[in-house]
C-alpha positions as CSV (number, residue, x, y, z in Angstrom):
1,M,43.8,4.9,-13.0
2,L,40.5,3.2,-11.9
3,L,37.4,3.1,-14.1
4,E,34.1,1.2,-13.8
5,A,32.3,-0.8,-16.6
6,I,28.8,-1.9,-16.0
7,I,27.5,-4.5,-18.4
8,F,23.8,-5.3,-18.7
9,I,23.5,-8.8,-20.2
10,G,20.9,-11.4,-21.1
11,L,20.9,-15.1,-21.7
12,D,22.3,-15.0,-25.2
13,E,25.6,-15.6,-27.1
14,I,26.0,-11.9,-27.9
15,S,25.9,-10.9,-24.2
16,N,28.4,-13.7,-23.4
17,N,30.8,-12.4,-26.2
18,A,30.5,-8.8,-25.0
19,L,31.3,-9.9,-21.4
20,E,34.3,-11.9,-22.6
21,N,35.6,-9.1,-24.8
22,L,35.2,-6.7,-21.9
23,R,37.2,-9.0,-19.6
24,E,40.0,-9.4,-22.3
25,A,40.1,-5.6,-22.8
26,S,40.3,-5.1,-19.1
27,E,43.4,-7.4,-18.8
28,I,45.1,-5.6,-21.8
29,L,44.4,-2.2,-20.4
30,L,45.9,-3.1,-17.0
31,K,49.0,-4.7,-18.5
32,E,49.7,-2.1,-21.2
33,Y,48.3,1.1,-19.8
34,G,48.0,0.6,-16.0
35,V,44.3,1.2,-16.2
36,K,42.2,-0.9,-13.9
37,L,38.7,-1.5,-15.3
38,I,36.3,-2.8,-12.7
39,I,33.6,-4.9,-14.4
40,V,30.1,-5.0,-12.8
41,P,27.9,-7.5,-14.7
42,V,24.1,-7.0,-14.3
43,N,22.1,-9.9,-15.6
44,T,18.5,-9.7,-16.7
45,W,18.0,-13.4,-16.8
46,L,14.9,-13.3,-14.5
47,D,13.0,-11.3,-17.1
48,P,13.8,-12.8,-20.5
49,L,10.9,-11.1,-22.2
50,N,11.9,-7.6,-21.3
51,S,15.6,-8.4,-21.7
52,S,15.1,-9.1,-25.4
53,I,13.6,-5.7,-25.9
54,K,16.3,-3.7,-24.0
55,S,19.0,-3.8,-26.7
56,L,21.3,-6.0,-24.7
57,P,24.1,-6.1,-24.1
58,T,24.6,-2.6,-22.9
59,I,28.0,-1.4,-21.6
60,V,28.3,1.8,-19.5
61,I,31.9,2.9,-18.9
62,N,32.5,5.4,-16.1
63,G,29.0,6.8,-16.4
64,F,28.9,7.0,-20.3
65,K,26.8,4.6,-22.3
66,A,29.5,3.1,-24.5
67,F,27.9,0.3,-26.5
68,S,24.4,-1.1,-26.8
69,G,22.8,-4.0,-28.8
70,Y,26.0,-5.7,-29.9
71,A,29.2,-7.2,-28.7
72,P,32.0,-4.6,-29.2
73,T,35.5,-5.9,-30.1
74,V,38.3,-5.8,-27.6
75,D,39.9,-2.9,-29.7
76,D,36.6,-1.0,-29.6
77,I,36.5,-1.2,-25.8
78,K,40.1,-0.2,-25.4
79,E,39.7,2.7,-27.7
80,F,36.6,4.0,-25.8
81,V,38.3,3.6,-22.5
82,L,41.4,5.5,-23.7
83,K,39.2,8.3,-25.1
84,T,37.3,8.4,-21.7
85,I,40.6,8.8,-19.9
86,K,41.7,11.7,-22.1
87,L,38.4,13.4,-21.6
88,K,38.6,12.8,-17.8
89,N,42.0,14.3,-17.7
90,R,40.7,17.4,-19.4
91,R,37.5,17.6,-17.3
92,K,38.2,17.0,-13.6
93,D,34.4,16.8,-12.8
94,L,34.3,13.4,-14.5
95,Q,35.0,11.0,-11.7
96,L,34.4,7.4,-11.0
97,P,30.8,6.8,-9.9
98,A,30.3,6.3,-6.2
99,G,31.8,3.0,-5.1
100,I,33.3,1.3,-2.1
101,L,36.6,-0.4,-2.6
102,K,38.0,-2.7,0.1
103,E,41.3,-4.5,-0.5
104,D,41.0,-3.8,-4.3
105,I,37.5,-5.3,-4.5
106,L,34.5,-3.3,-5.4
107,T,31.8,-4.0,-2.8
108,A,29.2,-1.5,-3.7
109,S,28.6,1.0,-6.5
110,A,26.0,3.6,-7.5
111,I,25.4,5.3,-10.9
112,A,22.7,7.5,-12.2
113,L,21.4,6.5,-15.7
């Protein structure tokens, strides 16, 4: 199964921790559950004033705002992804946001927030 995680980050330690936890959770999900989580980092470093107001980091998983304003633990991320998969299996209209995959690499993606 393929899911997308978009993480909006700033220039701070909490954002770095959130990104690292997301990467670690992604590796575990692939090894243990066969779930490939594509991580799309979006930095707001060019606008430090506004980025401090935006409750960063914010993580959106498969179109759902999952976490905002703190670095979730690896277990929190895994739990949310697994719940999303169960929901997706029940509702077939929940699909991966529009994206272009080429040789297992995401080259473009679109999501409505």
